[in-house]
N, C-alpha and C positions, 0 to 999 in steps of 0.2 A: 401307479401314478394318481394322483388326486385329483379329482374333477376339477377341471378351470387350471391345472399347473402349467398348462401349455400357453396361456395366456397373462400368466404372471408377469409383473413390471419387471423391467430390468434395474439393478440397483445405481442409483444415480451415482456417478463418478465426481469427486469435488474438483472442481474447476481446474486447481493448483495442479492435478495430477494428469491432465490432459496434454497430450505431446503437440509440438511444433517443431518441426524437422527431425521426429523422432525422439526430442529430448522434452521431459516434462517443463511445464511452464514454471514451476517453481524453481526446478534447475537453471533456467535463463535468468530468474530474478535474482538467485545466490550468485551466480557468475559476473554479474555485471557488477554485485557490491564487491566481491573476493578480487575483482580486477584493479579496485581502487586500494593504493598501497596505504592510506590514511583509516582506512577502514581496519582496526584492530581485531574484531570481534563482532559476530553476528549471529542471533539468537532467533530461533524459528519457535514461534509458539503455536502449537497444533493441539485438536483434540486428543485426549487422552488414549482414545481408540486408534490414533494415527501416528503416535511418538515413535512406536518401533518401525513402522512402515517408513517415516520420513529419515529416520536415523540411519536405516538402511539405504534409502536413496542418496543421502549424502555421503555416507561411505563408498558407494558405489561410484559417483560421480568424482570422486577425489577431493570434497570438499570439507572434510572433516578437519582439517587443518585452523580453520577460523569459526567453522559454524557448529553451535551446539542447539540441541532440540530440548525444548521445556515444554510442559504441559501449558495449553491455553486456558481460557476461561470461556463462560457463556455466549460471550458475542464478542466484538473488535474491543471495545474498552477493556473489558474483563482480561483478554487476551494479552494486550500491550500492558496492561497493569501487570499480569503474572511475569513478562517477560522483564519490566522494569525492577520488579521483585526480586529477580533473579540475576540481575545487573548489578556488578560490582563496579562504580564509577566515581570520579571525582564530582563536584559540582559543576566544574568548567568543562568537563569533557563535553562532546557532543553526542547526541543520540538522534539517529534518525528512525523513521517509522515507514515501513513500505506495504503495500498490498501485494500478497502473494501472488497475484493474478493480472498483475502488470509486468509481463516480462520483456518489454522491451525499453525500459529505462537504460540508459547510457550511463558511462563511468562519467562523462563531462556533466551531465546534469547533477550526479551524483556530488561531484568535487564543487560545483557551483553552490549546490545546498549547504555543503559544509562550511564554505567559506563564507555565506550569508548567517549561518547559526555564528559562527565564531566572531563578525563583526556586530550583528545584532543582539543576538542571544536568541531567535527563533524565526525560523522560517519553512515556507512551505513552495511547493512547486504547483504553480496555476498557469492556467491557459487562458488566454483573451478568449472574451465570449463573440462569438461570429454571428450568430442570430440576434433578433432584436430580443429582449427580455423584458417581459411583462408581469408586474404585480397584479395578484388578483384575489378576490374576496370568493371563496366556496359558498354554492348555496346548495339545496337539495335538488335543483335542477342543472347544475353544471358551475361553471366559473365565470365569475365577471370582472373585466378588466378593471382595474381600480387607477394603474399608472404605469408610465413607461419607465423603466430604469434605463439611464446612459449606459451605453455598452463599456465605455471606457472606465466606469466605476465597478466594473464586474469582472471578476475571473472564476474558470471551472478548477477548483481544487482537484490537485492531482497529489501524487505521493512521489517520493518520502516528504514527510512533516518531520520538523525537527526541532530541537531545541538545546539548551547547555542542559546536562543531565538534572541539575538541582531545580532549574525552571520545570521541567517536564514532571519530576517527582512531585514537587508541591502543585501543580496543577492538578494531577491524579488524586492526590491526596485530597486535595479540597474537594473535587468531585465527588469522590468516595463518602466524604464526610456529610456532604449535604444530599446526597443520593440521588447527584445529576448525572444525566445521561447525555453524553454529547454525539454528534455524528462524526467528528474525527477527532485527531490531536488537536488541531488547531482551536477548535470550538472550545476544549477545555483551557487552553493556554489564554486566548481572548478573554474567558470568563475569569481566568485569575488576574487580569490586567496586565498580562503581559503581552508586547506589540507583536507582531507575527508579519515578517516581510515577506513578500513575493517572488520567488525564482522563474524565470521564464521556463515556460515546460513544453511539449511538444506533442503534436496532435498522435504520434506514433505512441505515445505513454498511454495507452487506453487500458481500462479493464476487461478481461475475457468475460463478457457477460452473456453472449449469445453464440449461436453455432457458427454464425457467419464471420465472427470475429477471430476464430482459428484462422480462417482462410487468409483473413487480411494481414494477421499477424506472420503467417507462412510467408505472405508475398514480399513484406518489408523486411523480414529476415532475409530472404532468398537476394533480396535488392542490395542489402548491406553487405552480404559475403562478394556479390557481383561487383560493387563498386570498390571493396579491398581488394580484390585479386584481377581487377579489370583495368 
């Protein structure tokens, strides 16, 4: 054994492979979308090194009827762009993008988002801000408050985020041509001059980002199961 080997760090497990109730986070997401009849196909964009693993996971949980695994990009925008390139769709078809680490998305929210895209062309799920929002100016010593933003004018963006396929592909093509990098799909749609409507989200639809989030997701999952059978 090489010196110091006993102190080697454990390999980092991608959050979408962590388990909630014995089932991977990613699988919870996929199950939610496969449960929606109007969802015809699901593309999962992952790192090249994870394509085989995810394909095996999809098959193991019997999701391969609707789900296809494709190689993603270097970041979120690149991965969604690769997914769009692999997607065969008409301009009027609805495309939704969802974070693989938001396992508690529900079929009702997905349906409402599809309805909003059909009606308006583009939509995201958003959660009204609860805390007071301050705009600040960054300095070497920290941040200085410059104004208070009315909460009714702010939402916290969640996913899914979607648009008509033609609009989504145009927004991504324009961003790529201008070498623009956005934080989410809505930012690219906004930049392309496309109005993005907001569908009411839920505090349950949070991202798994910290260890404690798994316990919270487990609690919500158990509560949902109890309510369903109780």
